[in-house]
Every structure is written in C-alpha cells, then in structure tokens.
C-alpha positions in Angstrom: -30.0 -4.4 -194.1 -32.5 -6.0 -193.2 -35.3 -4.8 -191.0 -35.4 -7.1 -187.1 -37.7 -9.7 -186.7 -40.2 -8.8 -183.8 -43.7 -10.1 -184.2 -44.4 -8.3 -180.3 -43.7 -4.6 -181.9 -46.5 -2.2 -181.9 -47.4 1.3 -182.0 -49.1 1.4 -178.3 -45.0 0.4 -177.3 -43.9 3.6 -178.7 -46.4 5.5 -178.2 -45.6 4.5 -173.9 -42.0 5.9 -174.9 -43.3 9.7 -174.6 -44.0 10.1 -171.2 -40.5 8.5 -170.4 -38.9 11.1 -172.3 -36.2 12.8 -170.2 -36.0 16.2 -170.5 -33.5 19.2 -170.7 -30.1 18.6 -168.9 -30.8 22.2 -166.6 -27.7 22.3 -165.0 -25.8 21.8 -167.7 -27.6 24.4 -169.6 -27.3 27.0 -166.6 -23.4 26.1 -166.7 -23.7 27.2 -170.6 -25.1 30.2 -170.4 -22.7 31.1 -167.3 -19.7 31.0 -170.1 -21.1 32.6 -172.6 -22.0 35.8 -170.1 -17.9 35.8 -169.7 -16.7 35.3 -173.1 -14.8 37.8 -174.7 -17.7 39.8 -176.2 -20.8 41.8 -176.1 -23.8 39.2 -174.8 -25.3 38.1 -177.7 -23.3 39.3 -180.5 -22.2 36.0 -181.8 -26.6 35.4 -182.2 -27.8 32.2 -182.8 -24.3 30.4 -182.4 -24.3 31.1 -178.9 -28.2 29.9 -178.2 -27.2 26.7 -180.1 -23.9 26.4 -178.1 -26.3 26.5 -175.1 -28.5 23.7 -176.6 -25.8 21.7 -177.5 -25.0 21.8 -173.8 -28.5 21.3 -172.5 -29.4 18.3 -174.3 -25.9 16.5 -174.7 -25.9 16.9 -170.7 -22.3 18.1 -170.5 -21.2 22.3 -169.5 -19.1 22.5 -172.5 -20.7 21.2 -175.6 -18.5 19.1 -177.7 -19.3 18.3 -181.9 -16.0 15.7 -182.2 -17.8 12.6 -183.7 -20.9 14.4 -185.7 -23.4 11.5 -187.7 -25.3 11.3 -190.6 -27.5 9.1 -190.5 -29.9 8.3 -194.3 -33.0 6.1 -194.2 -34.3 5.0 -198.0 -37.5 3.4 -198.4 -39.7 2.5 -201.6 -43.5 4.2 -201.8 -46.4 2.5 -203.6 -48.1 6.3 -204.6 -45.4 6.1 -207.4 -47.5 4.4 -209.1 -49.1 7.5 -209.7 -46.8 9.5 -211.3 -45.9 11.9 -208.6 -42.1 12.3 -209.2 -39.8 13.2 -212.5 -37.9 9.8 -211.5 -38.7 5.5 -211.2 -39.2 4.6 -208.5 -36.0 2.2 -209.2 -33.5 5.6 -207.9 -33.7 4.8 -204.5 -32.1 1.7 -205.0 -29.9 2.9 -207.1 -29.3 6.2 -205.4 -28.5 4.1 -202.2 -25.8 2.3 -203.9 -24.7 5.8 -204.8 -24.1 6.4 -201.5 -22.0 3.6 -200.6 -19.9 4.0 -203.5 -19.6 7.6 -202.4 -20.7 9.3 -204.9 -23.9 11.6 -203.6 -23.9 14.7 -201.9 -23.8 13.7 -198.2 -20.3 11.6 -198.9 -18.8 14.9 -200.1 -20.0 16.7 -197.3 -20.0 14.5 -194.6 -16.3 13.7 -196.0 -15.8 17.5 -195.8 -16.8 17.0 -191.6 -15.0 14.1 -191.0 -18.7 13.0 -190.1 -19.3 8.7 -189.8 -21.7 8.1 -192.5 -24.7 5.5 -192.7 -27.1 4.2 -195.0 -30.0 2.3 -194.1 -31.9 0.5 -196.0 -35.7 -0.6 -195.1 -37.0 -3.3 -197.8 -36.5 -1.5 -200.7 -38.1 -4.2 -203.2 -41.3 -4.0 -200.2 -42.5 -0.7 -201.1 -45.7 0.6 -199.0 -48.9 0.0 -199.9 -51.2 3.0 -202.2 -52.5 4.7 -199.8 -54.4 5.9 -202.2 -56.5 2.7 -201.8 -55.8 2.2 -197.6 -52.7 2.0 -195.3 -49.6 2.1 -196.7 -48.5 0.1 -193.6 -50.3 -2.6 -191.2 -49.5 -1.7 -188.1 -46.6 -4.1 -187.3 -44.5 -3.4 -190.5 -44.9 0.1 -189.1 -43.7 -0.4 -185.0 -40.4 -2.3 -186.9 -40.0 0.4 -188.9 -39.9 2.8 -186.3 -37.7 0.1 -184.0 -35.5 -0.1 -186.6 -35.0 3.7 -186.9 -34.4 3.3 -183.1 -31.8 0.6 -182.8 -29.5 2.9 -185.5 -28.5 5.1 -183.3 -25.7 4.3 -181.3 -24.0 5.5 -178.0 -20.9 8.0 -178.2 -22.0 10.6 -180.7 -22.5 14.1 -180.0 -24.7 14.4 -182.8 -26.8 13.0 -185.5 -27.8 14.4 -188.4 -31.3 12.8 -190.1 -32.4 12.8 -194.3 -33.9 10.5 -196.6 -33.8 8.5 -199.6 -37.5 8.0 -201.0 -39.0 8.2 -204.5 -42.6 10.0 -203.8 -41.7 10.7 -200.1 -42.9 14.5 -200.6 -46.2 13.5 -201.5 -45.8 11.8 -198.6 -44.8 14.4 -196.4 -47.6 16.3 -198.1 -49.8 13.8 -196.6 -48.7 13.8 -193.7 -48.9 17.3 -193.1 -52.0 18.1 -194.2 -53.5 15.2 -192.2 -51.8 16.5 -188.9 -52.0 20.2 -189.3 -55.0 20.8 -191.6 -55.3 22.8 -195.4 -55.9 21.7 -198.3 -53.2 19.2 -200.0 -52.3 22.6 -202.8 -50.7 24.2 -199.9 -48.7 21.3 -198.6 -47.1 19.4 -202.1 -44.4 20.9 -204.3 -42.6 19.6 -207.3 -40.1 17.6 -205.3 -38.0 16.0 -207.7 -39.2 18.2 -210.6 -42.6 17.5 -211.5 -43.8 20.0 -213.8 -47.4 21.4 -213.0 -49.6 18.9 -214.7 -47.2 16.3 -211.8 -47.4 18.7 -209.1 -51.9 18.3 -209.6 -51.4 15.0 -209.7 -49.3 15.2 -205.7 -52.8 17.1 -204.4 -54.9 14.7 -205.7 -52.8 12.0 -204.7 -53.0 13.4 -201.2 -56.8 14.2 -201.2 -57.5 10.7 -201.8 -55.4 9.0 -199.3 -57.1 11.5 -196.9 -60.3 10.0 -197.8 -59.3 6.6 -198.3 -57.9 6.6 -194.7 -60.1 9.1 -192.9 -61.3 6.8 -190.2 -58.1 6.3 -189.0 -56.4 9.9 -188.8 -57.2 11.2 -185.2 -54.0 9.5 -183.9 -50.3 11.0 -185.5 -49.2 7.0 -185.5 -51.7 5.9 -187.3 -51.3 8.8 -190.1 -47.7 7.5 -190.0 -49.0 4.1 -190.6 -51.5 4.6 -193.3 -50.0 7.6 -195.1 -46.2 7.7 -194.1 -43.1 5.3 -195.3 -41.0 3.1 -194.0 -37.9 5.1 -194.0 -40.2 8.4 -192.6 -41.2 5.4 -189.7 -37.3 4.7 -189.3 -36.9 8.4 -188.9 -39.3 9.3 -186.1 -37.4 5.9 -183.9 -33.9 7.4 -184.1 -35.5 10.6 -183.0 -36.5 9.1 -179.9 -33.9 7.3 -179.7 -32.1 10.1 -179.4 -33.2 11.7 -177.5 -33.2 8.5 -174.7 -29.8 8.8 -175.6 -29.3 12.2 -175.3 -28.0 13.3 -178.5 -29.0 16.3 -180.7 -30.5 15.8 -183.8 -30.5 18.3 -187.3 -33.2 17.3 -188.9 -33.2 18.0 -192.7 -35.6 18.9 -194.9 -39.9 18.5 -195.8 -39.9 14.9 -195.7 -37.8 14.2 -193.1 -39.0 17.1 -190.8 -42.7 16.1 -191.9 -41.4 12.5 -189.9 -40.3 14.0 -187.2 -43.8 16.0 -187.1 -45.5 12.9 -185.9 -43.7 13.2 -182.9 -44.2 17.0 -181.6 -47.9 15.9 -183.3 -48.0 13.4 -179.9 -45.9 15.0 -177.3 -45.3 18.9 -178.3 -41.8 18.4 -176.3 -40.7 15.5 -178.7 -38.5 17.5 -180.5 -37.1 20.1 -178.4 -33.8 18.2 -179.1 -33.9 18.6 -183.0 -32.8 21.4 -184.9 -33.9 22.4 -188.5 -30.2 22.2 -190.3 -31.8 24.1 -193.7 -35.0 25.8 -195.3 -36.1 23.8 -198.4 -37.4 24.7 -201.0 -40.4 22.9 -200.9 -43.1 25.1 -200.2 -44.9 22.6 -197.2 -41.7 22.9 -195.3 -42.0 26.8 -194.5 -45.4 26.3 -193.1 -44.3 23.3 -191.4 -41.8 24.9 -189.5 -44.1 27.8 -189.1 -46.1 24.4 -187.0 -43.3 23.3 -184.8 -42.0 26.5 -183.8 -38.4 26.0 -185.8 -36.8 28.5 -187.3 -34.2 26.7 -189.6 -30.2 27.4 -189.5 -29.7 27.8 -193.1 -31.9 29.1 -196.6 -29.8 27.6 -199.4 -32.6 27.1 -201.8 -32.0 23.1 -201.6 -34.3 20.5 -202.0 -32.0 17.6 -202.5 -33.0 15.9 -199.1 -30.6 12.6 -198.4 -28.7 14.5 -195.2 -27.5 17.1 -196.7 -28.7 20.3 -195.7 -28.5 18.7 -192.2 -24.8 17.6 -193.0 -24.0 21.2 -193.8 -25.7 22.1 -190.5 -23.2 20.5 -188.3 -20.7 22.8 -189.5 -22.9 25.7 -187.7 -22.8 23.8 -184.8 -19.0 22.8 -184.6 -18.2 26.9 -184.7 -21.0 26.8 -182.1 -19.4 25.2 -179.5 -15.9 26.0 -180.7 -16.7 29.5 -179.4 -18.1 28.9 -176.5 -15.1 26.3 -175.6 -12.3 28.1 -177.1 -12.8 31.5 -176.4 -11.4 33.3 -173.4 -13.1 34.6 -170.7 -13.1 38.8 -169.8 -10.4 37.8 -166.8 -8.2 35.2 -168.7 -7.6 37.3 -171.4 -7.2 40.5 -169.2 -10.3 42.9 -170.9 -12.3 44.7 -169.4 -16.1 43.6 -168.8 -19.0 45.5 -169.6 -19.3 48.8 -167.1 -22.1 47.7 -164.7 -25.0 50.3 -164.4 
C-alpha cells in the first residue's frame, strides 16, 4: 500500500489538531459507573476489569461498552540507521516479515485470528528507508507529515477498539532516541537488546542514539520535530492512527516499546492526548518500563514479551473483551434477587 500524495501536508496541520481532540464522554462514564455499583459483586472485586469497562464506555461514548469488532493494525517501515549494525537481523527482514503476515504466518496472525479481530498490515515505503539520523534528520517535514496522515487514514469507523503495533528492523534504536530526546537521561538507559544483539551491539545502539541526538540537537525543541528527526515512517503512522482514533472515539491498545515511544510524541505535545489509550503489555526492553513511568501508565500484561508486531496489544484485547462481558452480562443485585451490601 503506497502513501498518499499530498504536497500540502505539514506538521503544523498536525499540531493544530491537538487542541481539537474530543475529551471523554462523562455521561457515558457515569452511566457505566452506576451500573458497576449495582452488579452482583463487592465494589472493586474485579479490580482493573472494572476500570477497563468504564474506560471503554467513556471513550466509546456508550453506557455499555462493546468489544464485538476489534481491529489490529501493524505498521511497517525501514530505518537507515541499520547500516550501523544495531540489529541482529538485516533490514530486509522487515519486508520478509510483512509478507509473512500477509501469508498468515506471524504470531500476530494467530493471536488476532483467535480473537476474531480484523488484522491489517500497512507498508510504509519499505523500499525507501528513512535517513541515517546520525547524519541529520531521519525524515523531511513532508515525508513525516505524509506518514502521520497515512496513519490517520488507516482508521475506519465501526471498530470498537484498535490495537497498534509495528514491524521495522532498527526501530527499537529509533524508539530509544525518541525517548531520550523527549524525556532526557543517558542513551544507555533507553537502549535494549531488541532483536537479540550482544553487548557490543548494545553499545553500538547507545552510540547511535547519542550521535543522533548530537546531529539533530538544533531541531529537538518540539515533539513533532523529535519524531521527524529521530523517528521512522511506521512510528509516525502510529502517531497519526492514535490521533484519528481519538477523533473517531475508538479506544486504543498500544503494544511494546517502539509503539509506545511513537505515542509518547503525542503525550509530549499534549499531556491528555493518550487518555484514550492503554498499554497492552510491558516489554522486556528496559526502556519500556521507564517510558511507562514517564507517561503515567501501567501495562495490562507482563509476559516477558518483546516481539513487537502488535502481539502484546492483541493479546490484551482479550482482557478488554472480558471486562465488557462482565460489565454487560452480569446481573444486578435486584435482577438476581441477591442482597446488596449493608448500608452503614
């Protein structure tokens, strides 16, 4: 799938969307909370499942949340920094894995299939990797804005939730650079083993991140400039898809480190921009825990995963489905003829 051709695309247009983002539907949230208090269980007995049901209702704008139509979106892009040996796999694996997804052979295919989720894979100009950000910006403004716009156009109406992930050799290094630029700290604190690099590879990743920050230091005062200079086409597309989901009242489940780093650009631009998002799982990448702390979010699952490709986010959809099922299907105390809590 090719990118749209729109010569007028600019990052200023994206920035202008942030103040227009719709907020939570408090009426729907209140309705969901009232129902929660009447269900046949002690208040809070279902823990986070209760919170998730109300969160879904609030952002879907429905008193009773629906999880009948989940979508999984995987965005794929290539990175020029792979020339520095920062991955255990060659850059060509990105395109090969996209074909694997198309053929149904990826982990995400199995997870999405088991849920009955609609899986889409979006190729972001795989034959045109981003620039080597140790030498200057990874993308020019038009390419970055087009990628964000492409991600926005991937979002269709009618879906109850969208799980997002990525495929792109080299993108954990790009994610580490994004986080380091947005939240500070040393490169060593943000890089991880990614596809399985050894200690020498880990050191190279930190060096590449440091070089990228130095090469682009004059342009890093704005979150979208950080994305342009240090990000990737697939990461920009994820940011765009998150924005479009917010505008369409579709809750979002974020995947691991690289996906959450893409989302973090929006958080840095507007602290409320990710209120409609939950994080599906805590990645083994050490930077992910640090990033979630910066975002004030707690992952739904911690299964020691680091695959990417929306695998953890897809798995977490099951929790949202269970939360909605309990919220909608349980009887109230009155319906079941069960005595409620004793009033004090």
